[in-house]
Structures are given as C-alpha cells and as structure tokens.
N, C-alpha and C positions, 0 to 999 in steps of 0.2 A: 350477442345473438346466439353464440355457441352455448351459452349457459342457460338458455331457455328452451327446455325440450318441448314446450307447447308450440312455440313458433316453428320449430323444425318439423313437428308433426303435421301442422297445418300446412306447411310447404309441401310435404309429402302428399297430402290429400289433393292439393291443387294440381299437382303433376299428374296424378291418377285420373282426375276429372278431364284434364286436358287431352288425354290420349283417346278418350271415347270418341267415336265417330258418329253414332246415332244420338238424337236428341232424347229418345226414350230412355236409353241407358244412362245418360247423364242426369236425367230427372230422377231416376230411381236411385242412383248413387247419391245424389244430393239429398234426397229424402232420407236415405239410411244414415248419412253423416249427421244431419239435423237430428234424427231420432236418437242416435248413440250419444251425441253431445248433450242433448236435452236430459236423457236418462242418467248419464254420468254426473251431470250437474245436479240433478236432483238428489242422487244418492250421496253425493258429497255434502250437500246442504243438510240432509237428514242426519249424517254422521256428525256434522259439525254443531248441530243444535242439541245433541244428547248430552 
C-alpha cells in the first residue's frame, strides 16, 4: 500500500470530502475530482498512443 502513490492520493481525497458539511460543497468537490481524473486520464492516453 505504501508503494502505490495513487492509492494514497485517493485516500487523501476521501478525507477532504468527508470534512465538508454542506451537500452542495461535496457535490462540487466530487465533480471537480471527476473532471481532473478524466482529463488526466485522457492526457495520459494521448501520450501513450503517440
């Protein structure tokens, strides 16, 4: 588990989402996380296919 940085980063995101009190804030943060993960995955896929 310590050798996998992705797992540690996801655990960090989960704790940030758990701190939010309002549902609106949690939804916005969730959408932002999904957007960043989708965009980074797209960029990595483009670079791999070059």
